[in-house]
Rosetta silent file (secondary structure, phi, psi, omega in degrees, C-alpha in Angstrom):
SEQUENCE: MSDMTRREFAALVGGVGLLLAVKVRRARAQQPAMPIVGFVNAGSSDAPLAAAFRKGLNEAGYLEGQNVTVEYHWLEGQFDRLPALMADIVRRRVAVIATPAGNYAAQVAKAATTTIPIVFGVSEDPVKLGLVDSLARPGGNLTGINFFSSEYNAKRLALLHELVPKAVRIAVLVNPANIPATESTLRDIPDAARALGLQIQILKASTRSEIEAAFATLVRDRAEALYVAGDVFFTSRRVQLVTLAATSRIPASYPSREAVEAGGLMGYATDRADMFRQVGVYAGQILKGAKPADLPVLQSTKFEFVINMQTARALGIEVPNPIQLLADELIE
SCORE:     score description
SCORE:     0.000 S_00000001
   1 L     0.000  125.084 -178.980 -109.550 -195.073 -210.048 S_00000001
   2 L   -69.251  165.190  178.119 -106.460 -196.893 -211.369 S_00000001
   3 H   -58.363  -41.813 -179.345 -105.423 -200.332 -210.124 S_00000001
   4 H   -62.725  -41.213 -179.223 -102.548 -198.751 -208.258 S_00000001
   5 H   -65.014  -41.933  178.581 -104.892 -196.237 -206.635 S_00000001
   6 H   -61.008  -41.656  179.882 -107.303 -198.971 -205.624 S_00000001
   7 H   -64.462  -41.680 -179.764 -104.464 -200.930 -204.040 S_00000001
   8 H   -65.264  -38.299 -179.733 -103.255 -197.872 -202.207 S_00000001
   9 H   -65.669  -44.665  179.593 -106.802 -197.114 -201.006 S_00000001
  10 H   -61.104  -41.597  179.564 -107.302 -200.693 -199.768 S_00000001
  11 H   -64.656  -38.560  179.713 -103.966 -200.557 -197.975 S_00000001
  12 H   -64.242  -47.082  178.811 -104.929 -197.250 -196.403 S_00000001
  13 H   -60.956  -43.954  179.312 -108.306 -198.595 -195.164 S_00000001
  14 H   -62.316  -38.898  179.482 -106.641 -201.717 -193.869 S_00000001
  15 H   -65.422  -41.357  178.563 -104.028 -199.650 -192.075 S_00000001
  16 H   -63.356  -43.338  178.782 -106.657 -197.475 -190.438 S_00000001
  17 H   -60.639  -42.430  178.623 -108.578 -200.565 -189.308 S_00000001
  18 H   -63.647  -41.460  179.525 -105.428 -202.072 -187.854 S_00000001
  19 H   -62.454  -42.695  178.928 -104.612 -198.819 -186.069 S_00000001
  20 H   -63.570  -41.206  179.908 -108.124 -198.650 -184.566 S_00000001
  21 H   -62.256  -42.016  178.988 -107.890 -202.281 -183.416 S_00000001
  22 H   -63.111  -42.191 -179.675 -104.567 -201.581 -181.728 S_00000001
  23 H   -64.188  -39.822  178.216 -106.019 -198.504 -179.989 S_00000001
  24 H   -62.593  -44.271  179.807 -109.030 -200.512 -178.752 S_00000001
  25 H   -62.450  -41.077  179.587 -106.743 -203.212 -177.373 S_00000001
  26 H   -65.358  -39.901 -179.885 -104.588 -200.601 -175.671 S_00000001
  27 H   -63.300  -42.411  178.980 -107.666 -198.902 -174.182 S_00000001
  28 H   -64.234  -40.619 -179.166 -108.898 -202.223 -172.847 S_00000001
  29 H   -65.627  -31.230 -178.234 -105.496 -203.009 -171.429 S_00000001
  30 H   -80.230  -17.749  177.858 -105.397 -199.630 -169.719 S_00000001
  31 L   -68.052  131.371  179.914 -108.809 -200.152 -168.067 S_00000001
  32 L   -66.208  138.985  177.610 -108.284 -201.282 -164.471 S_00000001
  33 L   -66.741  149.563  179.120 -109.394 -204.841 -163.815 S_00000001
  34 L   -64.614  138.437  176.903 -112.400 -205.211 -161.530 S_00000001
  35 L   -64.001  149.236 -178.553 -111.420 -205.762 -157.880 S_00000001
  36 E  -110.342  130.123  171.885 -111.936 -209.297 -156.608 S_00000001
  37 E  -103.682  122.778  176.138 -113.574 -210.145 -153.288 S_00000001
  38 E   -90.087  108.031 -177.644 -112.693 -213.592 -151.997 S_00000001
  39 E   -97.492  122.027 -175.479 -115.806 -214.864 -150.175 S_00000001
  40 E  -126.903  125.537  176.733 -115.113 -217.864 -147.937 S_00000001
  41 E  -141.057  136.635 -175.171 -117.671 -219.895 -145.992 S_00000001
  42 L   -81.426   -5.280  179.213 -117.218 -223.354 -144.532 S_00000001
  43 L   -88.092 -165.471  177.055 -120.840 -224.329 -145.135 S_00000001
  44 L   -90.751  160.692 -179.159 -122.697 -225.354 -148.273 S_00000001
  45 L   -53.381  128.625 -174.885 -123.792 -222.928 -150.962 S_00000001
  46 L  -132.582  101.145 -173.950 -126.619 -220.803 -149.588 S_00000001
  47 H   -60.008  -45.012 -179.610 -128.348 -218.548 -152.135 S_00000001
  48 H   -61.916  -38.754 -179.575 -130.252 -216.306 -149.657 S_00000001
  49 H   -71.978  -38.269  176.092 -127.113 -215.585 -147.615 S_00000001
  50 H   -63.597  -38.483  178.453 -125.038 -214.919 -150.755 S_00000001
  51 H   -64.967  -37.477  178.335 -127.802 -212.567 -151.923 S_00000001
  52 H   -64.878  -38.740  177.139 -127.674 -210.748 -148.572 S_00000001
  53 H   -63.183  -44.368  179.053 -123.920 -210.289 -148.993 S_00000001
  54 H   -64.596  -35.247  177.829 -124.417 -208.870 -152.490 S_00000001
  55 H   -60.280  -40.837  177.290 -127.104 -206.542 -151.145 S_00000001
  56 H   -63.732  -42.910  176.359 -124.521 -205.114 -148.758 S_00000001
  57 H   -59.434  -42.591  179.866 -122.056 -204.613 -151.600 S_00000001
  58 H   -60.818  -40.817  179.881 -124.798 -202.862 -153.587 S_00000001
  59 H   -62.152  -28.437  178.899 -125.491 -200.507 -150.686 S_00000001
  60 L   -89.696    2.270  176.223 -121.821 -199.520 -150.784 S_00000001
  61 L    98.161   15.323 -178.122 -122.011 -198.851 -154.528 S_00000001
  62 L  -119.813  131.228 -179.171 -120.716 -202.151 -155.935 S_00000001
  63 L  -119.245  120.958 -176.618 -122.621 -204.409 -158.323 S_00000001
  64 E   -56.910  131.643  179.545 -121.267 -207.871 -158.959 S_00000001
  65 L    90.477  -16.515  179.324 -120.131 -208.287 -162.550 S_00000001
  66 L  -106.367  -50.768  177.500 -120.089 -204.544 -163.242 S_00000001
  67 L  -133.041   11.268  173.506 -117.515 -203.033 -160.911 S_00000001
  68 E  -155.519  146.774  174.504 -116.586 -205.945 -158.642 S_00000001
  69 E  -112.701  132.394  176.953 -116.005 -209.674 -159.000 S_00000001
  70 E  -112.668  124.865  174.303 -116.924 -212.024 -156.155 S_00000001
  71 E  -100.684  115.516 -177.161 -115.304 -215.447 -155.944 S_00000001
  72 E   -93.999  128.563  177.046 -117.466 -217.714 -153.794 S_00000001
  73 E  -124.118  104.916  176.513 -115.811 -220.549 -151.901 S_00000001
  74 E  -106.457  120.413 -168.619 -118.254 -222.848 -150.063 S_00000001
  75 L   -94.863    2.769  175.529 -116.310 -225.628 -148.349 S_00000001
  76 L    53.295   35.803  178.007 -119.175 -228.031 -147.568 S_00000001
  77 L    82.226    3.797 -178.610 -117.938 -228.451 -143.998 S_00000001
  78 L   -88.946   77.496 -176.847 -114.365 -229.289 -145.031 S_00000001
  79 H   -62.799  -26.865 -178.291 -112.624 -227.025 -142.519 S_00000001
  80 H   -67.222  -14.643  179.131 -109.275 -228.719 -143.218 S_00000001
  81 H   -82.629  -12.442 -173.588 -109.268 -227.060 -146.667 S_00000001
  82 H   -58.401  -48.884 -177.001 -109.218 -223.548 -145.197 S_00000001
  83 H   -58.073  -46.025 -179.050 -105.432 -223.037 -144.820 S_00000001
  84 H   -67.065  -39.391  179.153 -104.614 -224.031 -148.409 S_00000001
  85 H   -63.362  -46.488 -179.920 -107.544 -222.057 -149.794 S_00000001
  86 H   -62.679  -40.085  179.175 -106.575 -218.912 -147.891 S_00000001
  87 H   -60.755  -40.326  179.614 -102.968 -219.251 -148.994 S_00000001
  88 H   -68.494  -41.366  179.327 -104.104 -219.395 -152.629 S_00000001
  89 H   -62.769  -43.061  179.640 -106.436 -216.398 -152.231 S_00000001
  90 H   -65.780  -39.503 -178.564 -103.665 -214.353 -150.637 S_00000001
  91 H   -62.759  -32.057 -179.054 -101.188 -215.386 -153.325 S_00000001
  92 L   -87.712    2.020  172.539 -103.546 -214.036 -155.999 S_00000001
  93 L    55.887   53.907  174.243 -103.787 -210.698 -154.166 S_00000001
  94 L   -64.635  163.201 -176.503 -107.572 -210.292 -154.019 S_00000001
  95 L   -77.452  -38.167 -179.230 -108.795 -206.858 -152.919 S_00000001
  96 E  -146.538  144.573  171.758 -110.775 -208.035 -149.882 S_00000001
  97 E  -109.002  128.502  178.853 -111.350 -211.347 -148.085 S_00000001
  98 E  -115.850  125.089  179.873 -114.845 -211.827 -146.617 S_00000001
  99 E  -126.309   67.800  178.580 -115.466 -214.566 -144.043 S_00000001
 100 L   -67.982  140.294  175.370 -119.067 -214.181 -142.844 S_00000001
 101 L    60.490   54.147  178.075 -120.178 -216.655 -140.158 S_00000001
 102 L  -165.482   99.505  176.140 -116.856 -218.259 -139.409 S_00000001
 103 H   -59.463  -50.621 -175.047 -114.584 -217.945 -136.372 S_00000001
 104 H   -66.953  -39.848  178.850 -112.062 -220.418 -137.736 S_00000001
 105 H   -61.107  -39.797  178.840 -112.149 -218.963 -141.263 S_00000001
 106 H   -65.565  -40.469 -179.833 -111.375 -215.515 -139.845 S_00000001
 107 H   -66.316  -41.030  178.999 -108.483 -216.884 -137.785 S_00000001
 108 H   -65.988  -40.021  178.358 -107.021 -218.730 -140.776 S_00000001
 109 H   -62.842  -43.120  179.994 -107.365 -215.596 -142.925 S_00000001
 110 H   -62.063  -38.792  179.525 -105.579 -213.507 -140.305 S_00000001
 111 H   -69.068  -22.865 -174.767 -102.734 -216.024 -140.176 S_00000001
 112 H   -86.022  -24.895 -177.156 -102.447 -215.913 -143.974 S_00000001
 113 L  -154.522  143.462  174.315 -102.036 -212.147 -144.487 S_00000001
 114 L  -109.965    3.266 -175.045 -101.282 -208.956 -142.611 S_00000001
 115 L  -118.926  -41.522 -178.712 -101.954 -206.686 -145.586 S_00000001
 116 L   -71.817  128.603  179.520 -105.095 -207.776 -147.477 S_00000001
 117 L   -61.057  140.927 -179.890 -108.226 -206.384 -145.762 S_00000001
 118 E  -127.524  130.596  174.975 -110.434 -209.026 -144.104 S_00000001
 119 E  -115.402  121.043 -174.316 -114.095 -208.582 -143.121 S_00000001
 120 E  -114.105  163.002  163.798 -115.372 -211.244 -140.732 S_00000001
 121 E  -128.466  117.019 -175.643 -118.541 -212.405 -139.036 S_00000001
 122 E  -128.726  154.788 -176.015 -117.722 -214.239 -135.800 S_00000001
 123 L   -96.241   -5.515  179.247 -119.759 -215.680 -132.956 S_00000001
 124 L  -124.437  173.053 -179.799 -117.316 -214.880 -130.163 S_00000001
 125 L   -59.295  115.032 -177.623 -115.459 -211.832 -128.903 S_00000001
 126 L   -65.668  -20.194  174.801 -113.028 -211.009 -131.755 S_00000001
 127 L   -69.746  -46.513  178.508 -110.570 -209.554 -129.223 S_00000001
 128 L   -65.088  -30.804  177.999 -110.425 -212.896 -127.388 S_00000001
 129 L   -75.401   -8.615  179.412 -110.119 -214.668 -130.732 S_00000001
 130 L    80.853   19.566 -176.644 -107.036 -212.537 -131.432 S_00000001
 131 L   -87.804  -35.284 -176.591 -108.523 -210.918 -134.526 S_00000001
 132 L  -137.948  161.594  177.759 -108.542 -207.243 -133.443 S_00000001
 133 L   -74.874  -40.998  177.409 -107.009 -205.022 -130.785 S_00000001
 134 L  -157.580  164.460 -179.300 -110.379 -203.644 -129.693 S_00000001
 135 L   -68.984  -40.998 -177.260 -113.942 -203.390 -130.993 S_00000001
 136 L   -73.444  -37.099 -179.482 -113.791 -199.607 -131.418 S_00000001
 137 L  -130.577   88.579 -175.916 -110.317 -199.563 -132.965 S_00000001
 138 L   -55.016  -39.601  170.061 -109.528 -202.892 -134.661 S_00000001
 139 L    86.347  -17.423 -178.387 -105.982 -201.712 -135.370 S_00000001
 140 L  -127.978 -136.727 -178.364 -104.948 -204.116 -138.120 S_00000001
 141 L  -103.852   15.494 -179.873 -106.259 -205.460 -141.420 S_00000001
 142 E  -124.309  145.725  167.759 -109.429 -207.025 -139.974 S_00000001
 143 E  -157.764  177.506 -179.251 -112.860 -205.767 -138.979 S_00000001
 144 E   162.571 -141.031 -176.849 -116.403 -207.085 -139.162 S_00000001
 145 E  -136.650  140.010  178.793 -119.361 -208.056 -137.021 S_00000001
 146 E  -109.178  121.961 -175.802 -119.708 -210.048 -133.812 S_00000001
 147 L  -111.408   17.075  161.908 -122.986 -211.944 -133.493 S_00000001
 148 L    53.837   30.206 -177.752 -122.550 -213.351 -129.971 S_00000001
 149 H   -64.244  -29.884 -178.957 -123.793 -216.920 -130.539 S_00000001
 150 H   -64.296  -28.362 -177.088 -121.593 -218.166 -127.709 S_00000001
 151 H   -81.217  -10.870  178.431 -123.452 -215.959 -125.261 S_00000001
 152 H  -110.425   10.641  175.282 -126.853 -217.418 -126.082 S_00000001
 153 H   -55.262  -51.150 -178.687 -125.998 -221.133 -125.817 S_00000001
 154 H   -64.175  -38.192  179.948 -127.380 -221.272 -122.271 S_00000001
 155 H   -64.074  -42.980 -178.564 -130.407 -219.177 -123.260 S_00000001
 156 H   -66.716  -38.413  177.109 -131.269 -221.478 -126.154 S_00000001
 157 H   -64.769  -39.968  179.252 -130.985 -224.579 -123.967 S_00000001
 158 H   -64.056  -39.091  178.543 -133.259 -222.951 -121.374 S_00000001
 159 H   -66.772  -38.550  175.880 -135.866 -222.172 -124.068 S_00000001
 160 H   -62.110  -42.138  179.461 -135.777 -225.791 -125.270 S_00000001
 161 H   -63.399  -39.718  178.553 -136.307 -226.919 -121.666 S_00000001
 162 H   -67.566  -33.631 -178.730 -139.298 -224.585 -121.300 S_00000001
 163 H   -75.379  -37.691  178.553 -140.806 -225.883 -124.530 S_00000001
 164 L  -129.042   72.778 -172.790 -140.348 -229.569 -123.623 S_00000001
 165 L   -63.491  -21.900 -179.304 -140.019 -229.557 -119.801 S_00000001
 166 L   -80.877  -13.446  179.302 -140.378 -233.350 -119.512 S_00000001
 167 L   -78.024  119.020 -177.963 -137.287 -233.950 -121.656 S_00000001
 168 L  -110.050  -38.154 -179.645 -134.337 -234.633 -119.356 S_00000001
 169 E   -89.812  108.606 -174.973 -131.893 -236.543 -121.563 S_00000001
 170 E  -110.487  123.030  172.544 -130.617 -234.033 -124.119 S_00000001
 171 E   -84.877  134.847  179.112 -128.361 -234.970 -127.048 S_00000001
 172 E  -116.370  115.698 -176.931 -125.976 -232.176 -128.048 S_00000001
 173 E   -96.053  121.325  179.380 -124.707 -232.359 -131.633 S_00000001
 174 E  -124.407  159.429  177.639 -121.348 -230.677 -132.295 S_00000001
 175 L  -109.353  102.927 -177.151 -119.005 -230.531 -135.281 S_00000001
 176 L   -63.610  -19.230  178.385 -115.445 -231.397 -134.137 S_00000001
 177 L   -72.029  -24.912  178.798 -114.029 -230.045 -137.421 S_00000001
 178 L   -96.821   82.383 -168.818 -115.234 -226.575 -136.402 S_00000001
 179 H   -60.328  -50.053 -177.884 -112.940 -226.257 -133.410 S_00000001
 180 H   -60.336  -43.070 -178.497 -113.859 -222.766 -132.075 S_00000001
 181 H   -66.536  -40.593 -179.953 -117.621 -223.389 -132.245 S_00000001
 182 H   -66.998  -42.359  177.844 -117.313 -226.826 -130.636 S_00000001
 183 H   -59.971  -40.161  179.674 -115.092 -225.503 -127.845 S_00000001
 184 H   -62.963  -46.220 -179.297 -117.641 -222.767 -127.162 S_00000001
 185 H   -64.671  -45.149 -178.411 -120.527 -225.231 -126.941 S_00000001
 186 H   -69.304  -20.475  176.231 -118.637 -227.691 -124.743 S_00000001
 187 H   -80.740  -39.181 -171.915 -117.655 -224.824 -122.463 S_00000001
 188 H   -89.976  -40.872 -168.457 -121.143 -223.340 -122.072 S_00000001
 189 H   -69.509  -43.306 -178.101 -123.638 -226.196 -122.269 S_00000001
 190 H   -56.381  -44.805  179.134 -122.568 -228.533 -119.401 S_00000001
 191 H   -64.890  -41.967  179.833 -122.922 -225.809 -116.758 S_00000001
 192 H   -64.285  -38.989  179.734 -126.221 -224.645 -118.234 S_00000001
 193 H   -66.035  -42.452  178.673 -127.536 -228.224 -118.289 S_00000001
 194 H   -61.586  -41.208  179.977 -126.605 -228.831 -114.653 S_00000001
 195 H   -63.270  -27.172 -179.659 -128.365 -225.633 -113.604 S_00000001
 196 H   -96.726   -1.290 -178.473 -131.532 -226.888 -115.326 S_00000001
 197 L    74.207   29.420 -177.934 -131.249 -230.446 -113.993 S_00000001
 198 L  -103.895  152.158  174.461 -130.640 -231.898 -117.456 S_00000001
 199 E  -105.663  133.819 -178.540 -128.407 -234.760 -118.560 S_00000001
 200 E  -117.359  150.062  175.613 -126.469 -234.245 -121.776 S_00000001
 201 E  -127.875  121.122 -178.691 -124.923 -236.612 -124.272 S_00000001
 202 E   -85.457  125.292  174.616 -122.372 -235.214 -126.716 S_00000001
 203 E  -118.092  145.645 -175.581 -122.636 -236.482 -130.282 S_00000001
 204 E  -122.204  140.266  177.906 -120.180 -235.528 -133.027 S_00000001
 205 L  -154.564  134.207  178.059 -120.642 -235.164 -136.765 S_00000001
 206 L  -125.998   -2.458 -179.650 -118.612 -233.511 -139.521 S_00000001
 207 L  -138.881  169.809  178.659 -120.183 -235.089 -142.610 S_00000001
 208 H   -59.652  -45.087 -178.686 -123.616 -235.998 -143.922 S_00000001
 209 H   -67.432  -33.467  177.960 -123.138 -239.678 -143.075 S_00000001
 210 H   -69.779  -30.962  174.302 -121.918 -238.829 -139.573 S_00000001
 211 H   -63.616  -43.558  178.183 -125.079 -236.790 -139.004 S_00000001
 212 H   -61.869  -41.299  179.517 -127.122 -239.882 -139.901 S_00000001
 213 H   -65.713  -37.296  178.573 -125.016 -241.983 -137.530 S_00000001
 214 H   -63.022  -40.361  178.070 -125.507 -239.434 -134.729 S_00000001
 215 H   -67.033  -37.920  176.567 -129.289 -239.685 -135.099 S_00000001
 216 H   -60.756  -38.507  179.252 -129.080 -243.491 -135.001 S_00000001
 217 H   -68.372  -44.792 -176.866 -127.164 -243.157 -131.723 S_00000001
 218 H   -68.767  -31.234  175.538 -129.556 -240.715 -130.090 S_00000001
 219 H   -68.909  -44.558  179.796 -132.533 -242.914 -131.027 S_00000001
 220 H   -61.392  -39.790 -177.604 -130.796 -246.003 -129.647 S_00000001
 221 L   -88.720    7.011  174.578 -129.895 -244.181 -126.422 S_00000001
 222 L    58.199   44.908  172.676 -133.433 -242.772 -126.088 S_00000001
 223 L   -64.479  145.354 -175.472 -132.521 -239.087 -126.062 S_00000001
 224 L  -101.227  -12.502  176.255 -135.608 -236.988 -125.365 S_00000001
 225 E  -160.908  163.020 -177.817 -134.536 -233.801 -127.155 S_00000001
 226 E  -128.446  134.435  174.630 -131.750 -232.536 -129.396 S_00000001
 227 E  -114.222  112.695  179.628 -129.666 -229.382 -129.189 S_00000001
 228 E   -91.158  118.132 -177.351 -127.874 -228.635 -132.489 S_00000001
 229 L   -66.475  153.790  176.237 -124.775 -226.552 -131.813 S_00000001
 230 L   -64.486  125.090 -177.196 -124.098 -223.388 -133.784 S_00000001
 231 L  -168.171  134.383 -176.839 -122.065 -224.347 -136.851 S_00000001
 232 H   -64.439  -32.546  178.622 -122.054 -223.188 -140.472 S_00000001
 233 H   -69.102  -43.678  178.082 -122.033 -226.785 -141.739 S_00000001
 234 H   -62.476  -38.814  179.076 -125.043 -227.753 -139.611 S_00000001
 235 H   -63.869  -38.703  179.193 -126.881 -224.657 -140.802 S_00000001
 236 H   -73.571  -19.196  178.779 -126.209 -225.625 -144.402 S_00000001
 237 L  -102.007   24.345 -172.655 -127.422 -229.195 -143.626 S_00000001
 238 H   -60.300  -36.809 -178.991 -130.615 -227.952 -141.964 S_00000001
 239 H   -65.112  -41.816  177.463 -132.982 -229.866 -144.273 S_00000001
 240 H   -62.666  -45.483 -179.038 -131.239 -233.146 -143.483 S_00000001
 241 H   -62.524  -45.062 -179.106 -131.276 -232.403 -139.749 S_00000001
 242 H   -64.573  -41.056  179.918 -134.951 -231.402 -139.741 S_00000001
 243 H   -64.020  -44.854  179.361 -135.932 -234.457 -141.781 S_00000001
 244 H   -65.947  -38.155  178.392 -134.068 -236.850 -139.469 S_00000001
 245 H   -64.512  -40.024  178.789 -135.542 -235.160 -136.392 S_00000001
 246 H   -66.287  -42.855  179.047 -139.052 -235.551 -137.820 S_00000001
 247 H   -63.449  -38.866 -179.405 -138.432 -239.201 -138.690 S_00000001
 248 H   -82.719   -7.607 -177.632 -137.029 -239.839 -135.206 S_00000001
 249 L    53.043   50.845  179.683 -139.855 -237.799 -133.632 S_00000001
 250 L  -120.144  127.949  176.967 -137.410 -235.877 -131.471 S_00000001
 251 L   -68.874  136.978 -174.685 -137.899 -232.200 -130.543 S_00000001
 252 E  -137.379  148.474  176.085 -134.875 -230.179 -131.543 S_00000001
 253 E  -110.929  134.039 -174.713 -133.448 -226.696 -131.084 S_00000001
 254 E  -119.454  156.711 -178.988 -131.515 -225.117 -133.937 S_00000001
 255 L   -91.327   20.137  179.870 -129.050 -222.212 -134.231 S_00000001
 256 L  -152.415  147.939  174.970 -130.820 -220.594 -137.175 S_00000001
 257 H   -64.166  -35.951 -176.537 -134.219 -219.314 -138.194 S_00000001
 258 H   -58.736  -34.646  179.352 -133.825 -221.035 -141.553 S_00000001
 259 H   -66.017  -37.045  178.826 -133.941 -224.462 -139.882 S_00000001
 260 H   -70.079  -38.578  175.991 -137.301 -223.622 -138.275 S_00000001
 261 H   -63.468  -28.138  178.820 -138.641 -222.406 -141.618 S_00000001
 262 L   -82.623   -4.582  177.580 -137.554 -225.786 -143.025 S_00000001
 263 L   120.197    3.021  176.460 -139.638 -227.582 -140.379 S_00000001
 264 L   -69.434  155.727 -175.982 -137.482 -227.574 -137.252 S_00000001
 265 L   -66.734  -54.080 -176.341 -139.271 -227.183 -133.903 S_00000001
 266 E  -149.481  154.907  176.123 -137.546 -224.092 -132.546 S_00000001
 267 E  -145.681  149.644  175.269 -134.647 -221.775 -133.118 S_00000001
 268 E  -139.054  113.311 -171.225 -132.995 -218.960 -131.260 S_00000001
 269 E  -160.700  164.060  172.520 -130.450 -217.052 -133.285 S_00000001
 270 E   -75.092  168.010  179.329 -129.183 -213.773 -134.561 S_00000001
 271 L   -79.279   96.128 -174.040 -130.338 -212.422 -137.913 S_00000001
 272 H   -66.203  -39.764 -179.028 -127.830 -214.216 -140.157 S_00000001
 273 H   -61.919  -40.077  179.586 -128.951 -212.558 -143.382 S_00000001
 274 H   -67.483  -33.468  178.036 -128.418 -209.118 -141.887 S_00000001
 275 H   -66.293  -43.081  176.636 -124.970 -210.166 -140.698 S_00000001
 276 H   -62.731  -39.539  178.669 -124.011 -211.289 -144.227 S_00000001
 277 H   -61.386  -43.360 -177.314 -125.372 -208.001 -145.566 S_00000001
 278 H   -67.867  -35.613  174.801 -123.255 -205.992 -143.139 S_00000001
 279 H   -61.369  -39.137  176.881 -120.120 -207.925 -144.084 S_00000001
 280 H   -64.691  -40.325  178.385 -120.924 -206.961 -147.685 S_00000001
 281 H   -60.777  -48.124 -179.838 -121.337 -203.292 -146.721 S_00000001
 282 H   -63.980  -38.861  178.009 -117.949 -203.216 -144.990 S_00000001
 283 H   -60.971  -41.675  178.139 -116.301 -205.025 -147.924 S_00000001
 284 H   -65.798  -40.122  178.704 -117.697 -202.359 -150.256 S_00000001
 285 H   -63.927  -36.650  178.310 -116.539 -199.516 -148.035 S_00000001
 286 H   -68.669  -39.237  176.320 -113.043 -200.972 -148.009 S_00000001
 287 H   -59.462  -30.760  178.629 -113.082 -201.246 -151.810 S_00000001
 288 L   -77.292  -11.852  177.566 -113.841 -197.500 -151.797 S_00000001
 289 L   124.533   -5.663  177.758 -110.729 -196.851 -149.721 S_00000001
 290 L   -65.919  150.062  178.951 -111.762 -197.240 -146.076 S_00000001
 291 L  -100.147  134.584  177.668 -109.210 -198.921 -143.783 S_00000001
 292 H   -53.589  -36.889 -178.065 -110.262 -201.913 -141.642 S_00000001
 293 H   -61.600  -22.692 -177.524 -108.390 -200.379 -138.713 S_00000001
 294 H   -99.220   -4.472 -179.428 -110.776 -197.394 -138.843 S_00000001
 295 L  -101.245  109.661 -177.031 -114.038 -199.387 -139.127 S_00000001
 296 L   -62.302  146.393  175.511 -115.281 -200.408 -135.661 S_00000001
 297 L   -66.702  126.913  179.640 -116.411 -203.984 -135.138 S_00000001
 298 E   -84.220  153.179 -179.123 -120.210 -204.022 -135.207 S_00000001
 299 E  -122.514  120.376  177.901 -122.201 -205.956 -132.634 S_00000001
 300 L   -83.485  119.906 -176.428 -125.381 -207.798 -133.541 S_00000001
 301 L  -115.315    2.095 -178.479 -127.772 -207.572 -130.600 S_00000001
 302 L   -96.959  121.021  178.212 -131.007 -208.748 -132.231 S_00000001
 303 E  -120.682  145.383 -178.410 -131.973 -212.355 -131.561 S_00000001
 304 E  -116.252  129.855  172.691 -135.055 -214.176 -132.788 S_00000001
 305 E  -104.796  113.083 -173.902 -136.953 -216.907 -130.931 S_00000001
 306 E  -123.826  136.582  178.939 -139.005 -218.767 -133.530 S_00000001
 307 E  -124.224  135.057  174.729 -141.310 -221.758 -133.066 S_00000001
 308 E   -93.739  104.109 -174.862 -142.797 -223.945 -135.792 S_00000001
 309 H   -68.002  -32.842  177.915 -146.309 -224.612 -134.486 S_00000001
 310 H   -63.966  -41.515  177.833 -147.050 -227.218 -137.149 S_00000001
 311 H   -67.098  -39.860  177.499 -144.006 -229.224 -136.064 S_00000001
 312 H   -58.481  -45.641  179.590 -144.981 -228.842 -132.405 S_00000001
 313 H   -63.936  -39.128  179.903 -148.431 -230.304 -133.138 S_00000001
 314 H   -63.279  -30.621  179.816 -146.882 -233.159 -135.136 S_00000001
 315 L   -90.290    0.177 -179.154 -144.730 -234.002 -132.097 S_00000001
 316 L    73.664   26.224 -179.088 -147.682 -233.739 -129.724 S_00000001
 317 L   -99.122  124.245  175.338 -146.211 -230.684 -127.992 S_00000001
 318 L   -94.534  114.299 -176.081 -148.628 -228.139 -126.607 S_00000001
 319 L   -80.468  115.150 -179.275 -146.852 -224.789 -126.616 S_00000001
 320 L   -59.188  149.697 -178.456 -147.842 -222.883 -123.445 S_00000001
 321 H   -58.489  -40.807  177.654 -149.272 -219.425 -123.979 S_00000001
 322 H   -59.135  -35.214  178.678 -146.407 -217.677 -122.095 S_00000001
 323 H   -70.635  -39.206  177.693 -143.918 -219.337 -124.487 S_00000001
 324 H   -61.230  -41.280  179.586 -145.995 -218.254 -127.488 S_00000001
 325 H   -68.469  -28.244 -179.631 -145.966 -214.685 -126.201 S_00000001
 326 H   -75.023  -28.485 -176.565 -142.196 -214.887 -125.674 S_00000001
 327 L   -69.036  144.739  174.790 -141.572 -215.997 -129.269 S_00000001
 328 L   -75.716  -28.868  178.579 -140.780 -213.397 -131.911 S_00000001
 329 E  -154.865  141.658  173.648 -142.657 -215.452 -134.478 S_00000001
 330 E  -111.502  115.619 -178.140 -144.896 -218.507 -134.595 S_00000001
 331 E   -90.899  122.034 -179.639 -144.634 -220.284 -137.948 S_00000001
 332 L   -97.073    0.000    0.000 -147.828 -222.061 -138.970 S_00000001
């Protein structure tokens, strides 16, 4: 092969390689980018709940990292960040916004967009919250699941009273940053307490240090039991709450099963993991082309009453047999 031929051959090979590289780049450019789900929760990062959400996506045919991208936003109780965060998510045109376990997050999302589909998990009637036209026919760009926590506030207080009947002075811990949840608790609990002959003291906390200060106050004021209001931040701070309750030797009622598993005395709550899973299922169905307006709002009707018997013994509480039979689970 002459020098000229070798040069021509090298140029030919190089040209073919360049052509193939260009075709690969074009093919990649033509591949549609994976849809993005903007996941927003006002609590702290919670691996089991995030896993439940992904399980729902998987059931709908979507696997994170393969055919969908999930952007997780855990706000650590900083509810004031929600409007700016939602505005940024909407500006980037994500495919779906998911707000499991958050009345306020769902309301902020609705205010931010009328076009991007939103899947919510809320504790109150979504019609009253202004999120949908009706449960059967949502009518707009939102749908999701309603887990009725507002309707069991009185029930949970009554169960705490049955478990510790001698406790009359009850501290009620609320998060003023979570306006809808706090309004719900302050609306329901006073009437329920009066009906049971209980005295309540409202304590407020929106940060870790404020939770510590609230416990210092309830110890100083000799509260005899604690009712922790339903709130995503409190649920994410369950280990801190349980630890402080144990140190203060105060019986407490929590809005999640996870708190009882962490050592809390009792909890009465909906199945949160299943709710996150269902939000994931609906998000996946929407990615497939379903319209939120056509997906009826689901209603969670399963509630769990759980008692930690080891914690009860540590507090010197003898759990009556009728209460044990009423519980869905006794954790030893």
